[in-house]
ZASEDREN-411318 format. One record per residue: x, y, z of N, C-alpha, C in turn. Coordinates in pm, whole numbers, padded with zeros to 5 digits, always signed. Example, Ala and Ser with C-alpha at 12.3 -4.5 7.8 and 13.67 -1.06 7.14 Angstrom:
BEGIN
+01319-00569+00780+01230-00450+00780+01320-00330+00780 +01285-00225+00708+01367-00106+00714+01290+00003+00787 
***
This chain:
BEGIN
+16029+03273+05638+16094+03323+05757+16111+03210+05859 +16214+03220+05943+16236+03123+06049+16156+03161+06172 +16087+03063+06231+16011+03087+06354+16039+02972+06451 +16015+02999+06579+16030+02896+06681+15894+02830+06704 +15893+02700+06711+15766+02628+06726+15786+02499+06803 +15677+02453+06865+15676+02323+06931+15607+02227+06835 +15682+02134+06780+15632+02046+06675+15588+01912+06733 +15466+01871+06698+15417+01737+06731+15465+01644+06620 +15574+01575+06644+15636+01493+06541+15556+01366+06516 +15511+01304+06625+15428+01185+06613+15346+01169+06740 +15238+01092+06730+15148+01078+06844+15216+01010+06961 +15181+01059+07080+15233+00999+07202+15371+01043+07241 +15433+01128+07161+15569+01175+07190+15565+01320+07238 +15661+01360+07323+15668+01500+07364+15688+01592+07244 +15645+01715+07258+15667+01813+07152+15815+01845+07139 +15858+01874+07018+15998+01911+06994+16004+02060+06960 +16072+02137+07044+16085+02281+07022+16205+02304+06931 +16178+02365+06817+16283+02382+06717+16250+02498+06625 +16338+02524+06531+16316+02630+06432+16252+02568+06308 +16143+02630+06262+16075+02585+06141+16062+02704+06046 +16020+02676+05925+16004+02782+05826+15856+02812+05806 +15827+02940+05793+15689+02985+05773+15683+03075+05651 +15597+03038+05556+15575+03120+05438+15478+03232+05473 +15492+03347+05410+15408+03462+05438+15264+03443+05394 +15177+03537+05434+15034+03524+05403+15004+03541+05255 +14909+03461+05207+14861+03471+05070+14727+03546+05069 +14654+03537+04960+14527+03610+04948+14432+03574+05062 +14382+03677+05129+14285+03655+05235+14343+03602+05364 +14476+03613+05381+14541+03558+05500+14617+03666+05576 +14643+03638+05704+14718+03733+05787+14831+03660+05859 +14939+03733+05881+15053+03683+05958+15042+03742+06098 +15041+03655+06198+15023+03698+06337+15144+03657+06421 +15196+03752+06497+15298+03720+06596+15225+03678+06724 +15239+03551+06761+15172+03500+06881+15251+03542+07004 +15185+03607+07098+15250+03654+07220+15229+03558+07337 +15117+03488+07338+15088+03393+07446+14989+03289+07395 +15000+03168+07448+14908+03062+07408+14884+02967+07524 +14759+02928+07543+14725+02834+07649+14743+02690+07604 +14763+02602+07702+14772+02459+07677+14639+02397+07717 +14567+02344+07620+14430+02295+07640+14427+02142+07632 +14328+02083+07697+14311+01937+07691+14291+01888+07547 +14238+01972+07461+14218+01931+07322+14353+01911+07252 +14453+01992+07287+14587+01971+07232+14641+01835+07276 +14620+01802+07402+14664+01673+07454+14586+01558+07389 +14457+01580+07365+14371+01481+07299+14431+01443+07163 +14476+01543+07089+14536+01517+06958+14674+01455+06972 +14755+01510+07061+14891+01461+07078+14893+01315+07122 +14793+01275+07198+14788+01137+07249+14760+01035+07140 +14702+01082+07028+14664+00991+06921+14518+00954+06924 +14442+01003+07025+14301+00969+07037+14212+01047+06940 +14265+01153+06883+14189+01238+06792+14186+01176+06652 +14068+01139+06601+14063+01078+06468+14106+01172+06357 +14104+01304+06383+14148+01400+06282+14294+01441+06302 +14360+01384+06401+14499+01422+06429+14591+01388+06313 +14673+01485+06273+14767+01466+06162+14906+01505+06210 +15004+01424+06174+15143+01449+06214+15233+01444+06091 +15345+01519+06095+15388+01616+06197+15311+01747+06182 +15282+01810+06295+15204+01933+06292+15246+02026+06404 +15195+02148+06397+15217+02246+06504+15083+02267+06572 +15073+02220+06695+14948+02227+06769+14924+02368+06824 +14822+02379+06908+14790+02507+06972+14672+02577+06906 +14575+02619+06989+14457+02685+06932+14401+02792+07026 +14476+02825+07130+14426+02917+07232+14528+03029+07250 +14532+03121+07153+14639+03220+07152+14591+03364+07143 +14688+03453+07149+14662+03596+07130+14791+03659+07078 +14776+03759+06990+14896+03820+06934+14865+03944+06853 +14961+03981+06768+14953+04104+06691+14968+04074+06542 +14885+04133+06461+14898+04120+06316+15024+04194+06271 +15113+04122+06203+15236+04184+06155+15244+04188+06004 +15144+04129+05937+15141+04133+05792+15008+04083+05740 +14967+04133+05625+14841+04089+05565+14863+04058+05418 +14787+03961+05368+14793+03925+05228+14697+04009+05146 +14699+03993+05015+14608+04067+04928+14461+04041+04964 +14380+04145+04955+14238+04130+04975+14189+04137+05118 +14280+04147+05214+14239+04154+05355+14190+04295+05387 +14071+04304+05443+14012+04436+05470+13968+04458+05614 +13951+04351+05691+13893+04368+05825+13995+04382+05937 +14121+04348+05910+14228+04372+06007+14347+04429+05934 +14437+04493+06010+14555+04556+05951+14675+04531+06041 +14792+04562+05990+14914+04549+06067+14903+04630+06196 +14939+04569+06306+14933+04635+06435+14811+04601+06518 +14708+04543+06455+14588+04505+06529+14617+04390+06625 +14556+04394+06742+14565+04284+06837+14450+04187+06808 +14483+04059+06806+14383+03960+06764+14392+03832+06846 +14283+03757+06844+14277+03622+06898+14245+03528+06782 +14330+03428+06756+14302+03330+06650+14175+03251+06683 +14102+03212+06579+13976+03142+06595+13981+03005+06528 +13969+02899+06607+13961+02766+06545+13821+02741+06488 +13725+02823+06532+13593+02823+06469+13577+02958+06402 +13599+02967+06270+13597+03096+06202+13455+03152+06188 +13446+03269+06134+13315+03332+06108+13326+03409+05977 +13284+03344+05868+13296+03409+05737+13181+03504+05709 +13066+03479+05775+12944+03561+05760+12881+03550+05621 +12921+03449+05543+12869+03435+05407+12822+03293+05374 +12873+03190+05443+12836+03052+05412+12693+03023+05460 +12631+02916+05412+12494+02884+05455+12479+02873+05607 +12581+02819+05674+12573+02804+05819+12573+02940+05888 +12663+03028+05848+12667+03163+05907+12538+03239+05878 +12490+03230+05756+12370+03304+05717+12244+03250+05784 +12246+03124+05826+12128+03064+05888+12099+03124+06025 +12202+03175+06092+12193+03226+06229+12149+03117+06327 +12154+02992+06284+12115+02881+06370+12235+02812+06432 +12355+02843+06385+12475+02777+06434+12595+02870+06421 +12697+02844+06501+12824+02916+06490+12926+02836+06410 +12886+02721+06359+12981+02632+06291+12996+02669+06144 +13073+02772+06121+13104+02819+05986+13168+02706+05905 +13125+02690+05781+13176+02582+05697+13269+02629+05586 +13303+02758+05586+13378+02815+05474+13511+02746+05449 +13582+02707+05555+13715+02647+05536+13724+02512+05608 +13611+02452+05642+13612+02330+05722+13688+02216+05655 +13672+02199+05527+13733+02084+05459+13885+02087+05468 +13944+02200+05433+14090+02209+05437+14143+02218+05579 +14068+02283+05667+14111+02294+05806+14126+02156+05868 +14030+02067+05840+14037+01931+05893+14151+01849+05835 +14206+01895+05724+14320+01827+05662+14453+01887+05704 +14450+01985+05794+14573+02048+05840+14632+02144+05740 +14546+02199+05652+14594+02285+05544+14525+02421+05545 +14583+02517+05476+14520+02646+05455+14412+02631+05348 +14326+02732+05333+14214+02719+05237+14253+02685+05094 +14376+02720+05054+14417+02687+04916+14472+02546+04903 +14466+02468+05014+14510+02329+05009+14658+02308+05031 +14730+02412+05076+14873+02399+05103+14901+02437+05248 +15024+02412+05291+15066+02449+05426+15166+02564+05419 +15163+02648+05522+15261+02757+05529+15385+02715+05609 +15375+02607+05685+15486+02562+05770+15565+02450+05703 +15695+02452+05726+15780+02343+05678+15904+02335+05766 +15974+02224+05756+16101+02208+05827+16194+02127+05739 +16307+02184+05706+16401+02117+05618+16342+02085+05483 +16249+02168+05437+16185+02146+05308+16069+02049+05311 +16040+01991+05428+15930+01896+05441+15809+01965+05505 +15691+01934+05457+15568+01999+05503+15535+01966+05648 +15493+02069+05722+15433+02053+05853+15286+02093+05842 +15200+02024+05912+15058+02054+05903+15014+02158+06006 +14914+02234+05969+14850+02327+06062+14757+02247+06152 +14714+02309+06263+14627+02243+06359+14509+02333+06393 +14389+02283+06369+14265+02355+06397+14264+02492+06329 +14344+02504+06224+14349+02629+06150+14422+02741+06221 +14488+02709+06333+14549+02815+06415+14699+02796+06440 +14739+02679+06491+14880+02649+06519+14947+02760+06600 +14899+02776+06724+14952+02883+06809+15074+02843+06891 +15121+02719+06878+15244+02679+06946+15365+02720+06862 +15360+02840+06807+15469+02897+06729+15467+03047+06753 +15583+03111+06747+15581+03256+06776+15529+03339+06659 +15513+03276+06543+15442+03339+06430+15357+03231+06363 +15241+03270+06316+15155+03177+06244+15075+03253+06139 +15028+03182+06040+14944+03242+05935+14804+03186+05947 +14704+03275+05939+14565+03235+05952+14481+03301+05845 +14366+03242+05811+14271+03309+05724+14218+03434+05796 +14189+03536+05720+14133+03659+05777+14006+03631+05858 +13924+03535+05812+13798+03506+05881+13820+03429+06011 +13945+03394+06040+13976+03317+06160+14056+03397+06262 +14040+03528+06262+14098+03612+06367+13994+03712+06415 +13989+03732+06546+13898+03828+06606+13979+03948+06655 +13949+04066+06605+14018+04186+06649+13970+04225+06788 +14066+04251+06879+14032+04285+07017+14096+04417+07058 +14056+04469+07172+14111+04595+07222+14259+04580+07255 +14333+04689+07243+14478+04682+07255+14529+04685+07398 +14443+04717+07496+14490+04721+07634+14469+04588+07707 +14419+04486+07637+14396+04356+07699+14526+04277+07703 +14564+04220+07819+14691+04146+07831+14686+04013+07757 +14786+03992+07672+14789+03870+07591+14789+03743+07675 +14864+03746+07787+14880+03624+07867+14754+03585+07942 +14653+03670+07940+14525+03637+08003+14417+03611+07898 +14406+03702+07801+14296+03689+07704+14318+03578+07602 +14440+03522+07596+14459+03406+07507+14363+03294+07548 +14331+03286+07676+14242+03183+07729+14100+03196+07671 +14066+03316+07624+13936+03338+07563+13928+03270+07427 +14044+03237+07369+14048+03169+07241+13988+03030+07243 +13966+02974+07364+13899+02845+07374+13824+02832+07506 +13897+02808+07616+13837+02770+07742+13729+02862+07795 +13759+02991+07801+13662+03086+07857+13537+03093+07770 +13557+03109+07642+13444+03123+07550+13360+02995+07546 +13425+02880+07548+13353+02753+07545+13263+02737+07667 +13318+02766+07785+13242+02749+07908+13133+02852+07926 +13168+02979+07917+13070+03086+07934+12965+03080+07823 +13011+03056+07700+12920+03052+07586+12820+02938+07593 +12862+02821+07647+12770+02709+07659+12649+02746+07745 +12672+02832+07843+12564+02877+07931+12475+02981+07862 +12540+03083+07806+12465+03197+07754+12411+03175+07613 +12487+03104+07528+12446+03087+07389+12371+02957+07363 +12423+02847+07417+12365+02716+07388+12246+02686+07479 +12268+02690+07610+12160+02660+07704+12064+02777+07721 +12117+02898+07706+12036+03019+07732+11971+03010+07871 +12057+02989+07971+12012+02971+08108+11932+03092+08157 +11823+03064+08225+11734+03169+08273+11764+03204+08419 +11737+03327+08460+11760+03368+08599+11686+03278+08697 +11750+03248+08809+11689+03166+08911+11701+03016+08888 +11768+02976+08781+11777+02834+08746+11864+02756+08844 +11842+02624+08844+11928+02530+08916+12014+02458+08814 +12144+02453+08838+12235+02396+08739+12338+02307+08807 +12385+02208+08734+12490+02118+08782+12601+02114+08679 +12724+02129+08725+12842+02128+08638+12927+02007+08673 +12943+01917+08578+13023+01796+08599+13164+01819+08546 +13262+01821+08635+13400+01843+08596+13439+01988+08617 +13525+02015+08716+13559+02152+08750+13702+02187+08709 +13735+02151+08587+13861+02195+08528+13842+02332+08464 +13928+02364+08368+13921+02495+08305+13788+02526+08241 +13727+02429+08173+13598+02453+08110+13488+02466+08216 +13486+02373+08311+13383+02374+08413+13380+02501+08494 +13497+02555+08529+13501+02679+08605+13443+02795+08525 +13463+02790+08396+13407+02896+08311+13257+02878+08291 +13209+02753+08294+13065+02731+08295+13005+02795+08421 +13072+02774+08534+13025+02835+08659+13020+02987+08646 +13124+03046+08584+13122+03191+08563+13003+03233+08477 +12975+03154+08375+12862+03184+08288+12730+03175+08364 +12718+03075+08452+12597+03059+08531+12578+03176+08627 +12688+03224+08680+12679+03341+08767+12634+03464+08689 +12687+03479+08568+12644+03590+08482+12495+03580+08448 +12448+03457+08432+12307+03434+08396+12215+03442+08518 +12273+03466+08636+12195+03475+08761+12125+03345+08798 +12196+03233+08775+12145+03105+08822+12140+03108+08974 +12042+03040+09033+12023+03044+09178+12106+02938+09250 +12107+02818+09195+12178+02706+09256+12279+02651+09156 +12406+02651+09193+12512+02603+09104+12587+02493+09177 +12562+02368+09137+12626+02253+09201+12744+02209+09115 +12860+02198+09176+12978+02147+09108+13004+02003+09147 +13041+01920+09050+13067+01778+09074+13206+01745+09021 +13289+01683+09106+13424+01645+09064+13472+01532+09153 +13569+01456+09105+13628+01350+09186+13745+01402+09270 +13787+01525+09243+13900+01586+09315+13847+01685+09417 +13858+01655+09547+13805+01745+09649+13869+01883+09649 +13989+01893+09593+14055+02024+09588+13983+02121+09494 +13898+02068+09407+13826+02154+09314+13712+02231+09382 +13676+02189+09504+13569+02258+09576+13602+02405+09596 +13723+02434+09643+13762+02573+09666+13766+02652+09536 +13809+02586+09428+13812+02654+09299+13671+02690+09253 +13580+02596+09264+13444+02622+09222+13381+02736+09299 +13403+02736+09430+13347+02842+09516+13403+02979+09479 +13526+02980+09435+13590+03107+09397+13518+03174+09279 +13454+03092+09196+13390+03146+09075+13237+03149+09083 +13181+03109+09197+13036+03124+09211+12959+02997+09241 +13026+02883+09255+12958+02758+09287+12894+02768+09426 +12772+02717+09439+12702+02723+09568+12707+02591+09645 +12723+02478+09576+12726+02347+09641+12831+02260+09569 +12888+02164+09642+12988+02073+09583+12955+01930+09620 +12972+01841+09524+12953+01698+09547+13077+01624+09497 +13135+01542+09584+13248+01458+09546+13194+01332+09479 +13214+01322+09349+13156+01211+09273+13215+01077+09317 +13342+01077+09358+13404+00952+09401+13340+00900+09529 +13303+00990+09619+13238+00949+09743+13092+00908+09720 +13025+00978+09628+12884+00947+09601+12868+00814+09529 +12962+00780+09442+12956+00653+09370+12829+00637+09289 +12765+00520+09302+12644+00491+09225+12524+00576+09269 +12536+00639+09385+12425+00720+09436+12434+00865+09389 +12525+00895+09296+12547+01033+09256+12421+01099+09201 +12358+01036+09103+12239+01098+09042+12126+01116+09143 +12091+01013+09222+11986+01034+09323+12021+01145+09423 +12150+01153+09459+12192+01257+09552+12171+01396+09492 +12207+01412+09366+12191+01541+09299+12043+01576+09284 +11963+01479+09248+11819+01504+09233+11759+01548+09367 +11799+01481+09474+11748+01517+09606+11790+01657+09647 +11911+01695+09612+11960+01829+09646+11877+01939+09581 +11820+01908+09465+11746+02010+09390+11597+02009+09419 +11552+01918+09505+11410+01915+09541+11375+02032+09632 +11250+02075+09625+11198+02178+09714+11062+02131+09767 +11012+02193+09873+10879+02155+09923+10772+02165+09814 +10789+02262+09725+10689+02281+09619+10713+02191+09499 +10834+02134+09489+10868+02050+09373+10946+01930+09423 +10875+01821+09447+10937+01700+09500+10991+01608+09392 +10980+01649+09266+11039+01569+09157+11190+01583+09159 +11237+01706+09165+11380+01732+09168+11446+01717+09033 +11573+01753+09029+11649+01754+08905+11683+01896+08866 +11792+01912+08794+11838+02045+08756+11768+02094+08630 +11755+02225+08618+11704+02284+08495+11806+02267+08384 +11934+02276+08421+12042+02264+08323+12159+02187+08386 +12218+02097+08307+12342+02032+08350+12444+02044+08238 +12570+02038+08275+12679+02057+08179+12786+01952+08203 +12817+01873+08099+12928+01779+08109+13054+01844+08054 +13155+01854+08139+13283+01914+08099+13396+01813+08112 +13361+01683+08107+13460+01579+08132+13502+01502+08008 +13413+01486+07911+13442+01403+07796+13423+01255+07825 +13372+01222+07944+13347+01083+07984+13203+01048+07952 +13181+00947+07870+13045+00916+07825+12954+00869+07939 +13012+00808+08041+12932+00767+08157+12884+00889+08235 +12971+00989+08244+12932+01113+08312+12826+01186+08231 +12836+01181+08099+12735+01244+08014+12597+01187+08043 +12591+01056+08064+12463+00993+08098+12414+01042+08234 +12504+01048+08330+12466+01098+08463+12413+01240+08455 +12478+01321+08373+12436+01461+08360+12294+01470+08304 +12264+01389+08204+12129+01390+08149+12026+01345+08253 +12059+01238+08324+11962+01179+08416+11947+01261+08545 +12036+01358+08565+12021+01449+08679+11937+01571+08643 +11889+01574+08517+11802+01684+08472+11660+01666+08524 +11588+01776+08529+11449+01774+08573+11360+01711+08466 +11271+01626+08511+11171+01567+08422+11087+01678+08358 +11066+01668+08227+10976+01762+08160+11045+01876+08089 +11158+01926+08146+11221+02041+08080+11373+02050+08097 +11433+01959+08169+11577+01969+08193+11658+01956+08065 +11763+02036+08056+11853+02032+07939+11994+01998+07985 +12057+01905+07916+12195+01867+07946+12283+01901+07827 +12386+01980+07853+12475+02029+07748+12605+01950+07750 +12640+01886+07640+12764+01810+07628+12873+01902+07573 +12974+01927+07655+13087+02012+07614+13213+01928+07596 +13235+01833+07686+13357+01754+07684+13370+01671+07557 +13494+01655+07511+13522+01577+07389+13556+01435+07429 +13477+01339+07382+13498+01198+07415+13600+01136+07320 +13662+01025+07361+13759+00956+07273+13692+00909+07143 +13773+00890+07041+13723+00843+06912+13649+00710+06930 +13531+00700+06869+13454+00577+06873+13364+00562+06994 +13378+00650+07093+13293+00640+07212+13149+00677+07177 +13054+00616+07248+12912+00642+07224+12842+00672+07355 +12740+00758+07349+12661+00786+07467+12530+00708+07460 +12476+00673+07578+12351+00598+07581+12273+00633+07707 +12144+00613+07700+12055+00627+07815+11927+00552+07783 +11843+00536+07879+11713+00475+07852+11626+00576+07778 +11553+00533+07676+11465+00626+07603+11368+00701+07694 +11331+00638+07806+11240+00700+07902+11290+00838+07944 +11423+00854+07956+11479+00982+07999+11447+01093+07901 +11439+01059+07775+11414+01159+07672+11266+01179+07644 +11190+01072+07643+11047+01088+07614+10973+01154+07730 +11038+01165+07844+10978+01240+07955+11031+01384+07960 +11084+01429+07847+11107+01573+07832+11247+01625+07852 +11341+01538+07885+11478+01586+07899+11540+01605+07760 +11636+01696+07750+11696+01729+07621+11848+01716+07631 +11907+01648+07534+12052+01641+07521+12095+01738+07411 +12190+01825+07442+12242+01919+07342+12394+01914+07340 +12450+01939+07223+12594+01954+07212+12629+02099+07184 +12753+02135+07211+12798+02271+07182+12944+02270+07140 +12980+02360+07051+13118+02376+07008+13156+02524+07022 +13267+02550+07083+13314+02688+07107+13205+02770+07175 +13126+02702+07260+13023+02770+07335+12918+02838+07250 +12901+02791+07127+12802+02854+07039+12839+02996+06998 +12963+03036+07024+13004+03174+06996+13041+03193+06850 +13004+03308+06796+13049+03351+06663+13175+03433+06686 +13287+03375+06644+13417+03426+06685+13443+03574+06668 +13431+03622+06547+13466+03763+06522+13368+03858+06589 +13246+03811+06612+13144+03894+06675+13149+03888+06827 +13160+03766+06882+13145+03747+07026+13274+03755+07107 +13385+03709+07050+13511+03708+07126+13552+03848+07174 +13543+03952+07090+13577+04086+07141+13490+04129+07259 +13363+04086+07261+13274+04120+07372+13319+04052+07501 +13363+03927+07488+13409+03855+07607+13538+03916+07661 +13624+03962+07572+13744+04035+07616+13701+04159+07694 +13601+04229+07646+13549+04347+07717+13497+04308+07855 +13425+04196+07864+13373+04151+07994+13487+04130+08093 +13595+04070+08045+13712+04049+08131+13771+04182+08175 +13790+04272+08082+13852+04401+08114+13763+04484+08207 +13632+04461+08200+13537+04534+08285+13512+04464+08418 +13578+04350+08442+13565+04279+08568+13441+04194+08581 +13371+04167+08470+13249+04086+08477+13282+03937+08486 +13396+03898+08434+13444+03760+08448+13589+03763+08492 +13633+03654+08554+13771+03642+08600+13850+03549+08509 +13974+03581+08488+14064+03492+08416+14194+03471+08494 +14244+03577+08553+14375+03573+08619+14394+03454+08714 +14297+03422+08803+14319+03310+08895+14334+03176+08825 +14276+03163+08706+14282+03035+08636+14414+03013+08563 +14491+03121+08543+14623+03105+08482+14719+03068+08595 +14729+02939+08622+14805+02893+08738+14954+02880+08711 +14993+02870+08586+15135+02856+08552+15164+02927+08420 +15280+02989+08412+15330+03045+08286+15471+02992+08263 +15510+02986+08136+15640+02927+08104+15683+02970+07964 +15812+02962+07934+15857+02989+07798+15829+02871+07708 +15838+02891+07579+15812+02785+07483+15900+02663+07507 +16021+02687+07551+16114+02576+07574+16065+02479+07681 +15975+02525+07768+15924+02441+07876+15781+02391+07850 +15736+02397+07728+15596+02366+07698+15556+02226+07742 +15647+02130+07734+15611+01995+07777+15585+01986+07927 +15646+02076+08004+15617+02081+08148+15472+02121+08172 +15420+02208+08084+15280+02247+08094+15187+02129+08075 +15220+02040+07982+15141+01919+07961+15150+01827+08083 +15270+01820+08143+15287+01738+08263+15201+01789+08378 +15196+01920+08395+15114+01980+08500+14966+01948+08478 +14924+01951+08352+14786+01920+08319+14755+01774+08350 +14844+01684+08313+14824+01541+08339+14813+01514+08489 +14892+01587+08568+14895+01566+08713+14781+01636+08785 +14701+01713+08711+14591+01785+08773+14636+01901+08859 +14758+01951+08834+14813+02059+08916+14789+02198+08858 +14734+02204+08737+14712+02334+08675+14566+02344+08632 +14515+02466+08632+14387+02494+08566+14417+02530+08422 +14507+02626+08405+14554+02658+08271+14700+02704+08278 +14783+02641+08197+14922+02686+08179+14928+02768+08052 +15000+02879+08058+15014+02967+07944+15161+02977+07905 +15186+02958+07777+15321+02971+07721+15340+03111+07670 +15446+03176+07713+15479+03311+07668+15581+03301+07557 +15549+03357+07440+15636+03343+07324+15714+03473+07297 
***
C-alpha cells in the first residue's frame, strides 16, 4: 500500500516527505495507522549522523499513537480498532530479560531492530522498489507503519492521540526514571539537570513521588517558568553559576542538621558528559544516586574521581524510564486522563507532516518543548 512518510535519505539532510510503499503485517505483526507523532531529540541525534546505529535511508520517529487497522497471523493481544502506542522498547514477557524482572530491556527482537529490520530480517518499507529501513522498530514518521505485536501498548480509546503520543517516549522516560529507576522516596531532595521535554517530566515524576525539594538546572533562564509550572521548587542558571555550580547546589541542600549537603537524587537530562559528572558530584555523600537519562554522542565517555564513588554515591543509567511498555504505558495514559500528570502544556507546536522539518528547526532553536506532527 502507498503511505505518506518523512524519509531520512542521508545523515545531516532534511527529511523528504514523499509517498513510499508499505507491505502488510506478517506473522506476529500489526498494521497501525499513526494519528500523531512527537519529534524527539533522539530522532535528531540519528538524523545528524551522531548515532552509531543510524541507518539510511530510513523512516524515523518513535513517539507515536494510532489505531490498529490490520493484524497478521498469530496476533492475539490486539485487534483491529484498538488504540495503541508503538513501543521502541518492546515487552515480550518471555525472554530472559523480561523473565528476570530486573530490567525492562526486552531482548526478543533487539538484533534485528538495531539493523533497521523486522524480526524476520526484512523491511516492510520501500520506495521505487528499493528498501527503506525501519527506525527503533517503530518508524512513526509515516501515516501507516508495521510493528511487532510485542511492540504496541493497547490504551484507552478516549485518550487524545496528539497528547498521549508523547507518552511513547518523553513522558515515560522522565516520569519512569523517577518512579522505576531511582525509586525516589517521599521528602527527598532532587536536582534535575536540563529542563527540556525529558527534564520537565522528571520534575512531574518527582512531584508524584512527593519529593520535598526539586531544583532545576538549565542554561536557559526561560526554563525557570516551565520548571515551576510542573513542580520545581528552586532554579539555578548553570551559565551564571559556572565553575561554582556544584558547590552552589550542595550548599542549597544543606540543613542545620545536615551540613554535608548534596541531593538524594540527581538526574542528567542533557546528554552532556560534563554535566553528568556535575550531577554525580552534586549527590549526597553516602547515599546519593545520579541517574543518567541523556544520550551522549558516539564515543563520549564519562569520568569522575573514584573518591566520589567509594564514598557512597551511585551512578545509574535508565532506558525508557525503566518502564515495561505493554504493562506500564497504559497506566501512564490513565494518569494523564485522570489529571495526575500534565501533557498539554508541553505540546507547544503542532503541524502537518509536510512541515515536519519546521518542527526540527523549532527544537534546534530551543523554541519548543515538544512539537507534534498530525498525520
